[in-house]
C-alpha positions as CSV (number, residue, x, y, z in Angstrom):
1,M,22.9,8.0,-11.5
2,A,25.8,10.5,-10.9
3,N,25.6,12.9,-8.0
4,N,24.5,15.8,-10.2
5,D,21.9,13.8,-12.1
6,P,18.2,14.3,-11.2
7,P,16.4,11.2,-9.9
8,E,15.0,8.9,-12.5
9,L,11.3,8.5,-13.1
10,V,10.6,4.9,-12.0
11,R,6.9,4.2,-11.7
12,T,3.4,5.5,-12.4
13,H,0.4,4.9,-10.2
14,Y,-2.9,4.9,-12.1
15,E,-6.4,5.1,-10.6
16,I,-9.7,5.0,-12.5
17,T,-13.0,5.8,-10.9
18,V,-16.5,6.6,-11.8
19,T,-18.3,9.4,-10.0
20,V,-21.5,11.4,-9.9
21,P,-20.9,14.7,-11.7
22,T,-20.6,17.9,-9.7
23,L,-22.5,21.0,-10.9
24,E,-19.3,22.4,-12.4
25,E,-18.6,19.1,-14.2
26,Q,-22.2,19.1,-15.6
27,K,-21.6,22.5,-17.0
28,Q,-18.1,21.9,-18.4
29,L,-18.9,18.5,-19.9
30,Q,-22.4,19.5,-21.0
31,I,-24.1,16.6,-19.2
32,D,-27.0,16.2,-16.8
33,S,-26.7,14.7,-13.3
34,A,-27.6,11.1,-14.6
35,V,-24.4,10.9,-16.7
36,P,-21.5,9.4,-14.8
37,V,-18.0,11.0,-15.0
38,L,-15.0,8.7,-15.6
39,V,-12.0,10.1,-13.6
40,T,-8.4,9.0,-14.3
41,S,-5.5,9.9,-12.0
42,E,-1.8,9.3,-12.9
43,T,1.0,10.0,-10.4
44,V,4.6,9.7,-11.6
45,M,7.2,8.8,-8.9
46,D,10.9,9.3,-9.1
47,S,13.6,7.0,-7.7
48,T,13.4,8.8,-4.3
49,E,9.6,8.0,-4.1
50,K,8.8,11.6,-4.6
51,A,5.7,12.4,-6.7
52,V,6.9,14.6,-9.6
53,M,3.7,14.8,-11.6
54,N,0.0,14.2,-11.0
55,V,-2.6,14.4,-13.8
56,I,-6.3,14.1,-13.1
57,T,-8.6,13.9,-16.1
58,R,-12.4,13.8,-16.3
59,Y,-14.5,12.3,-19.1
60,R,-18.1,12.0,-19.9
61,G,-19.1,8.5,-18.9
62,D,-21.5,8.1,-21.8
63,R,-19.0,9.0,-24.5
64,C,-15.6,7.6,-23.6
65,Q,-13.2,4.8,-24.3
66,L,-10.0,4.4,-22.3
67,S,-7.1,2.5,-23.7
68,G,-3.4,2.7,-23.2
69,I,0.0,1.1,-23.7
70,V,2.4,0.1,-20.9
71,L,6.0,-0.4,-21.8
72,L,7.7,-2.9,-19.5
73,P,11.5,-2.3,-19.2
74,R,13.7,-5.3,-19.1
75,K,16.8,-5.4,-17.0
76,K,19.4,-8.1,-16.4
77,T,20.0,-8.8,-12.7
78,K,21.7,-11.6,-10.8
79,Q,18.4,-13.3,-10.4
80,G,17.7,-13.2,-14.2
81,I,15.8,-10.8,-16.5
82,V,13.2,-8.7,-14.6
83,G,10.2,-6.9,-16.2
84,E,9.1,-9.6,-18.6
């Protein structure tokens, strides 16, 4: 990274929880209080450990499927290939 280059994005922290819906969530998601809400949170960190993006999403717990792909970068180091 050159002196003028912005810090690189280096990691993402994910959190997945299930909660009881608030009154606002019940209205927005058109659910009653018995339907759980799946909450996902993603925080992207740069190379200085600064959070540069945070995304929180809420889904109906009775009509959702969560799937994703994680790409693992591979880098050669003195100790071998990291990220496999």
